[in-house]
C-alpha positions in Angstrom: -26.4 14.9 -10.0 -23.2 16.9 -9.6 -21.0 18.2 -12.4 -18.4 15.4 -12.2 -21.2 12.8 -12.6 -22.6 14.7 -15.5 -19.2 14.8 -17.1 -18.8 11.0 -16.7 -22.2 10.4 -18.4 -21.3 12.7 -21.2 -17.9 11.1 -21.8 -19.3 7.6 -21.6 -22.0 8.6 -24.2 -19.5 10.3 -26.6 -17.1 7.3 -26.5 -19.7 4.6 -26.7 -18.9 3.0 -23.4 -20.7 -0.3 -23.3 -19.4 -1.6 -19.9 -18.3 0.0 -16.7 -16.3 -1.7 -14.0 -17.0 -0.6 -10.4 -13.9 -1.3 -8.3 -13.6 -1.6 -4.5 -11.5 -3.6 -2.1 -12.2 -6.0 0.7 -10.6 -5.5 4.1 -7.5 -7.6 3.1 -6.9 -5.3 0.2 -8.0 -7.6 -2.6 -9.5 -5.8 -5.6 -13.1 -6.6 -6.3 -15.1 -5.7 -9.4 -18.7 -5.5 -10.6 -19.4 -4.9 -14.2 -22.5 -3.0 -15.3 -23.8 -2.1 -18.8 -23.2 1.4 -20.0 -27.0 1.9 -19.9 -27.0 1.5 -16.1 -24.3 4.1 -15.5 -26.7 6.9 -14.6 -28.5 4.7 -12.1 -25.2 3.6 -10.5 -24.1 7.2 -10.1 -27.4 8.5 -8.7 -28.7 5.5 -6.7 -25.8 3.1 -6.4 -25.6 -0.6 -7.2 -26.6 -3.2 -4.6 -24.6 -6.3 -3.8 -24.3 -9.1 -1.2 -21.7 -7.8 1.2 -21.7 -11.0 3.3 -19.8 -12.7 0.5 -16.9 -10.3 0.7 -14.0 -10.6 3.2 -14.8 -8.5 6.3 -17.5 -6.5 4.6 -20.7 -7.3 6.6 -22.4 -10.0 8.7 -24.8 -12.5 7.1 -27.9 -10.8 8.6 -27.0 -7.4 7.2 -25.7 -8.4 3.9 -27.3 -5.8 1.6 -24.9 -3.1 0.7 -24.5 -0.4 -2.0 -21.6 0.6 -4.2 -21.6 4.4 -4.8 -19.1 5.2 -7.6 -16.7 8.1 -7.1 -17.0 10.0 -10.4 -13.7 11.7 -9.8 -12.0 8.3 -10.4 -13.4 7.8 -13.9 -10.9 6.3 -16.3 -10.9 4.0 -19.4 -9.4 0.6 -18.8 -6.2 0.8 -20.8 -5.6 -2.9 -21.6 -8.9 -3.0 -23.5 -8.9 -2.5 -27.3 -9.9 1.0 -28.4 -13.3 -0.2 -29.8 -14.3 -2.2 -26.7 -15.0 0.9 -24.5 -14.7 -0.2 -20.9 -14.7 2.4 -18.1 -13.7 2.2 -14.5 -14.6 4.0 -11.2 -13.6 3.3 -7.6 -16.6 3.1 -5.2 -17.4 3.8 -1.6 -19.6 1.3 0.2 -22.9 2.3 1.9 -25.6 0.6 3.8 -29.2 0.7 2.4 -30.1 3.6 4.6 -27.4 5.7 2.9 -24.8 5.6 5.7 -21.1 4.8 5.0 -20.4 1.2 5.7 -18.0 1.0 8.6 -16.3 -2.0 7.0 -15.3 -0.1 3.8 -11.5 0.3 3.7 -11.7 3.4 1.4 -13.9 5.1 3.9 -11.5 4.2 6.8 -8.9 6.3 4.9 -11.4 9.0 4.2 -12.0 9.3 7.9 -8.3 9.7 8.6 -8.0 12.3 5.8 -10.9 14.2 7.2 -9.4 14.0 10.7 -6.2 15.5 9.3 -8.1 18.2 7.5 -9.8 19.3 10.7 -6.3 20.1 12.0 -5.4 21.9 8.8 -3.3 19.2 7.2 -3.3 17.3 3.9 -1.2 14.2 3.5 0.8 13.8 0.2 2.2 10.4 -0.6 4.8 9.2 -3.1 5.0 5.4 -3.2 7.9 3.2 -4.5 6.3 -0.1 -5.6 8.3 -3.2 -6.1 7.3 -6.5 -7.8 8.9 -9.6 -9.2 8.3 -10.8 -12.8 8.4 -14.6 -13.1 8.2 -17.1 -15.9 4.7 -18.6 -15.9 5.0 -21.9 -14.1 4.1 -25.1 -15.9 2.2 -26.4 -12.8 1.3 -25.1 -9.4 4.2 -26.8 -7.6 6.9 -25.8 -10.1 9.8 -23.7 -8.6 9.5 -19.9 -9.2 11.8 -18.7 -12.0 12.5 -15.0 -12.5 12.5 -13.8 -16.1 16.1 -12.4 -15.8 19.2 -12.4 -13.6 19.6 -8.6 -13.4 20.5 -6.7 -10.3 20.0 -3.2 -8.9 19.7 -0.5 -11.7 21.1 -3.1 -14.2 20.5 -2.4 -17.9 20.0 -5.8 -19.5 20.2 -5.7 -23.3 17.0 -6.9 -25.0 15.6 -7.6 -21.5 11.9 -8.5 -21.3 11.6 -6.6 -18.0 12.5 -3.2 -19.5 9.9 -3.5 -22.3 7.4 -4.6 -19.6 8.0 -1.6 -17.5 7.6 0.7 -20.5 4.2 -0.9 -21.4 3.1 -0.7 -17.7 4.0 3.0 -17.5 2.0 3.7 -20.7 -1.0 1.9 -19.3 -0.7 3.8 -16.0 -0.5 7.1 -17.8 -3.6 6.2 -19.8 -5.3 5.6 -16.4 -4.2 9.2 -15.5 -1.5 8.0 -13.0 1.8 9.9 -13.4 5.0 8.0 -13.0 8.2 9.4 -11.7 10.7 6.7 -12.8 11.3 3.0 -13.0 14.3 0.6 -12.8 15.4 -2.9 -12.2 15.6 -3.7 -8.5 18.0 -5.8 -6.5 16.6 -9.3 -7.1 16.5 -11.3 -10.3 13.4 -10.4 -12.2 12.6 -7.7 -9.6 11.4 -4.3 -10.7 10.3 -0.9 -9.2 8.0 1.8 -10.5 7.7 5.0 -8.5 4.4 7.0 -8.8 4.4 10.7 -8.4 3.0 12.1 -5.2 -0.7 12.7 -4.7 -3.1 13.1 -1.8 -3.5 10.0 0.3 -6.9 8.8 -1.1 -5.7 9.3 -4.7 -2.5 7.4 -3.9 -4.3 4.4 -2.5 -6.5 4.3 -5.6 -3.4 4.6 -7.8 -1.7 1.7 -6.0 -4.8 -0.6 -6.6 -4.8 0.5 -10.2 -1.0 -0.2 -10.4 -1.4 -3.7 -9.2 -4.2 -4.4 -11.6 -2.2 -3.0 -14.6 0.9 -5.0 -13.7 -0.9 -8.2 -13.1 -3.0 -8.0 -16.2 -0.1 -7.0 -18.4 2.1 -9.8 -17.1 -0.6 -12.4 -17.8 -1.1 -11.1 -21.3 2.6 -11.4 -22.0 2.8 -15.0 -20.7 4.6 -14.2 -17.4 3.5 -13.8 -13.8 3.8 -10.7 -11.6 3.9 -11.2 -7.8 3.6 -8.7 -5.0 4.4 -11.3 -2.4 6.5 -9.7 0.3 9.3 -12.3 0.2 9.0 -14.8 -2.7 12.7 -15.9 -2.5 14.6 -16.6 0.8 17.9 -15.4 -0.5 16.8 -12.3 -2.4 15.3 -8.9 -1.4 11.6 -8.7 -0.6 9.0 -6.5 -2.3 8.8 -3.3 -0.3 6.5 -0.3 -0.9 8.3 2.6 0.7 6.0 5.5 1.4 7.3 9.1 1.2 5.0 11.2 3.4 4.6 15.0 3.7 2.0 17.1 5.4 0.8 20.3 3.7 -1.0 23.3 5.2 -2.5 24.7 2.1 0.3 25.1 -0.3 3.0 25.1 2.4 5.0 22.0 3.3 4.5 21.7 7.1 7.6 19.5 7.4 10.0 22.2 6.2 12.3 24.4 8.3 15.4 25.6 6.6 17.0 26.6 9.9 17.0 23.0 11.1 20.1 20.9 10.4 17.9 18.3 8.7 15.5 20.8 7.1 12.7 19.5 9.4 10.2 21.6 11.2 8.9 20.9 14.7 5.7 19.5 13.0 7.8 17.1 10.9 9.9 15.9 13.8 6.7 15.2 15.9 5.1 13.4 13.0 8.2 11.2 12.7 8.2 10.6 16.5 4.6 9.4 16.2 5.4 7.0 13.4 8.3 5.6 15.6 6.2 5.3 18.8 3.3 3.5 17.1 5.3 1.5 14.5 4.7 -1.8 16.4 1.0 -1.0 16.9 0.3 -0.6 13.2 2.6 -3.4 12.0 -0.3 -5.9 11.6 -1.9 -3.6 9.0 1.3 -2.3 7.3 2.7 -5.9 7.1 -0.3 -8.1 7.2 0.9 -11.6 6.3 3.1 -14.3 7.7 5.3 -13.8 4.7 5.7 -10.1 5.5 7.8 -10.8 8.5 10.2 -13.0 6.4 10.8 -9.8 4.4 11.3 -7.6 7.5 13.7 -10.0 9.2 15.3 -11.4 6.0 17.8 -8.7 5.2 17.9 -7.0 1.9 17.7 -3.5 3.4 14.2 -4.3 4.9 13.8 -2.4 8.2 13.6 -4.5 11.4 14.3 -1.9 14.1 12.5 1.3 15.1 14.9 4.2 14.4 15.5 6.9 11.9 18.3 8.4 9.9 19.0 10.5 6.8 21.3 8.1 4.8 20.6 5.0 6.8 18.8 2.4 4.7 18.7 0.0 7.6 16.4 2.4 9.5 12.6 2.3 9.6 12.4 6.1 8.8 14.6 8.2 6.5 14.6 11.8 5.6 15.6 11.9 1.9 17.8 14.8 0.7 17.4 14.3 -3.1 16.4 18.0 -3.6 18.1 20.0 -0.9 16.9 23.6 -0.7 13.5 22.8 -2.3 11.1 23.3 0.5 8.1 21.5 -1.1 10.2 18.3 -1.4 10.8 17.8 2.4 9.4 14.4 3.3 9.9 11.3 5.4 10.2 7.8 4.0 8.5 5.0 5.9 10.2 1.8 4.8 8.2 -1.0 6.5 5.2 -1.4 4.2 5.2 -4.2 1.7 3.3 -4.6 -1.5 0.7 -6.9 0.0 -0.7 -4.3 2.4 -4.2 -2.8 1.9 -3.1 0.7 0.9 -6.2 2.3 2.3 -5.7 0.9 5.8 -2.0 1.3 5.6 -2.1 5.1 4.8 -4.9 5.6 7.3 -2.6 4.1 10.0 0.5 6.0 9.0 -1.4 9.3 8.9 -3.0 8.9 12.3 0.2 7.6 13.9 2.1 10.7 12.7 -0.7 13.0 13.7 -0.7 11.4 17.2 3.0 12.4 17.5 1.9 16.0 16.8 -1.0 15.9 19.2 1.1 14.4 22.0 4.0 16.7 21.4 6.4 13.9 21.1 10.2 14.4 20.9 12.1 12.8 18.0 14.9 10.6 19.3 18.5 11.0 18.1 19.4 10.0 14.6 20.8 6.5 14.1 23.8 6.6 11.8 25.0 3.0 12.3 23.9 0.0 10.3 21.4 -1.3 12.8 21.6 -4.8 11.5 25.3 -4.9 12.4 24.8 -3.8 16.1 24.6 -6.3 18.9 21.4 -6.6 21.0 23.3 -4.9 23.9 24.3 -2.0 21.6 20.8 -1.5 20.3 19.4 -1.7 23.9 21.9 1.0 25.0 20.8 3.2 22.1 17.1 2.7 23.0 16.3 1.0 19.7 13.3 -1.3 19.8 12.6 -4.1 17.3 9.5 -4.3 15.1 7.4 -7.4 15.7 9.3 -10.5 14.5 6.2 -12.5 13.4 2.6 -12.1 12.4 1.7 -13.5 15.9 3.8 -10.9 17.7 2.2 -8.1 15.6 -1.3 -9.5 16.3 -0.7 -9.5 20.0 0.6 -5.9 19.9 -2.3 -4.5 17.9 -4.9 -6.3 20.0 -4.1 -3.8 22.8 -3.7 -0.7 20.6 -6.2 2.0 21.3 -4.9 4.0 18.2 -5.5 1.1 15.8 -9.0 0.4 17.2 -9.9 4.1 16.8 -8.5 4.4 13.3 -9.9 1.2 11.9 -13.3 1.4 13.7 -14.8 -1.5 15.6 -15.8 -3.7 12.6 -12.6 -3.5 10.7 -10.4 -3.8 13.8 -12.2 -7.0 14.9 -12.1 -8.5 11.5 -8.4 -7.9 11.1 -7.7 -9.6 14.4 -9.9 -12.6 13.5 -8.5 -12.9 10.0 -4.9 -12.8 11.2 -5.6 -15.2 14.0 -6.9 -17.6 11.3 -3.8 -17.0 9.1 -1.4 -17.7 11.9 -3.3 -20.8 13.0 -3.2 -22.1 9.4 0.5 -21.3 9.1 1.3 -23.2 12.3 -0.5 -26.2 10.9 1.6 -26.3 7.7 4.6 -28.7 7.3 7.2 -26.7 5.4 10.0 -27.8 3.0 12.5 -26.7 5.6 11.1 -29.3 8.0 11.1 -32.0 5.3 14.7 -31.3 4.4 15.6 -31.4 8.1 14.2 -34.9 8.7 14.0 -36.7 5.3 17.1 -38.1 3.5 16.4 -36.4 0.2 
């Protein structure tokens, strides 16, 4: 037993922890949880806890269903929405096979592989996510129209607004989880909010995003409302994006920084961006994994639809923010395609490896796009060499099916499951009869 595990046992004993929740995700990014009694904590840390993996989306095949959860002691935290006397702890887990090997279907381990790959080249990825969500009034029945809790807009300060108090409570919960928050504000849609987490390494950031969604969802239900991370819940309002601010570090030095460059970007930073642009369509099925994701990407509201970059261009896929000019450690690139329904482990693994591929291949960053890409004609975009992101889940599926990079990053089992799962979602969607079709043909 290492020092971190001993520390967890000591803290649990001192605080009278009676239950511990072991968290992990399935391949789709849905949070899963197993509760154990505090008396079983040492066994879980040393030996792991067995479970039936065949019952979890994409986790294992029926004839190899036995899997082990191995808690990561560095992720220990108390569950903040429990009362002080209840004493419930939480740890994220990696998933192993009974012989001790890492399960190839574990999303957290997919990201760990990508992080290790970067480390072998001397790099560490730091990520600062901007996470958006809508707060809705709890519907009276499943078919009731969605109703936002307010009519506010971007950065609006609404007196006595429920959303402002909600954000404050959510931030306090996140800080109790040990997750630092940079700032929060009302977003562009009615009832839409954004909370930005401070930067951390890639694995910690993915864990933090999962904790964030648990905190927001739990708090909303406790307050009689509903939080949704659906990419595009309203056709005429902005979607829920999760912009990822990315920077590579070599030790304590930001590898993206070069003050002699007009944009403050080093050759490494430019090549990393070129990789993200080259492989944007290949990784779209993971970064934007649902039918609804493409209604956000192609539904306006500053969502990116075209593969280009710019400093001040919020219609571009990639930006180079200049909030802190002259501060070398702050140089970063903002990837704007992800939505809040992505699996953050797979998403960050794909972004990291796509960027590293740009460095390995020595790619050249194309010219900056200063125009509003949405306002350009197809002919103008073609003349500028600007390609489109996939326009539908089906198009993204067909693109990733032939992606060597995606297959390598995800590994055979996850890659094949993602393809099968998205084929199923697309087939189910095509079978649906929508309200649009009913309005088109029925005299209502």
